[in-house]
N, C-alpha and C positions, 0 to 999 in steps of 0.2 A: 629601739628601746636601748639607749646606752648609758648602760649602770653596771656596776662591779658586783659579781657575785662570787660569794665567798661558802666555802662549805668547811666548817668546822669539825672536828672528830667527835661525832655526839650522838652515833648511831647505837640503837637500842632495838632488841627485839621486843614486839609490842603483840602478846598472845591474843589479846582481842582483835586486833587488826590482822593478825596472821601476817605481819609485814616486818621488816625492818624500818624502822621511823627516825628521821633525822631531820634536822634544820638545815637552812640556808640561810644566808644574809644577802640581802638584795638591797642594794644602797641604803645599807644601814637598817633596814627592816627584817625581820624573822618572819620566815615562811616556813611552812611543813612540807616533808619530803617523805614518800615512803616506797618501797620495793617488795612486793608481794612475794612470799615464800614459793607459789607457783611459778611466778616470772623468774626467780633465781634458779629454781630447778630446771626450767626449761633452757635459760643461757647458760649455766655453770655446772649444775648437777647438785648435788649435797640432799641430805635427808634430815637433817636436825636444825635446829636455830642456831646452835652452836657452828655447825658446818658453813650454814648462810652469812653469818656474821664475818666467819674467816674468809669466804669467798667475797663478799662484800668488800672487806678490807683489801683484798689482793686484787681486785678489778676497780679500786675506787676511782680511779683517774678517768676510766670509761663510763662509769657510771655518772660521774659528776658532769661528762659531758652531753649525757641524755638528759639529765635534768637541766643543764644550763639552756639546752634546746626548748624544753618545756616552759621553763620560765619565762625566756625571752619571747617565746609565743603565747604567752598568757595562758597556757593550757590547764588551768588548774580545775578541779572539780568543784561541786556546788557548796562542799565546805571549806574552800579555799586551799586543799592540800594538791600537791603534784604528786601523781603516782606513774609507778612501771607496773604492770599489773596483768 
């Protein structure tokens, strides 16, 4: 799969999903991505959505690499989302 993947700064905490949700642009098409609070705690620590958003921003480049691999390997869930959970 040879395509450009871009990650605009669009991350928000979604209380219902208990995750930071954001979009990626894949060959011009928008896809949904999410990192669960549980995953963030295990990787980086933190205990509140505000801390997780700060940690997400601090580690953005590493997280984008994880999501780039998920997208390239077409590892979306049944709803079309790419997750680190």
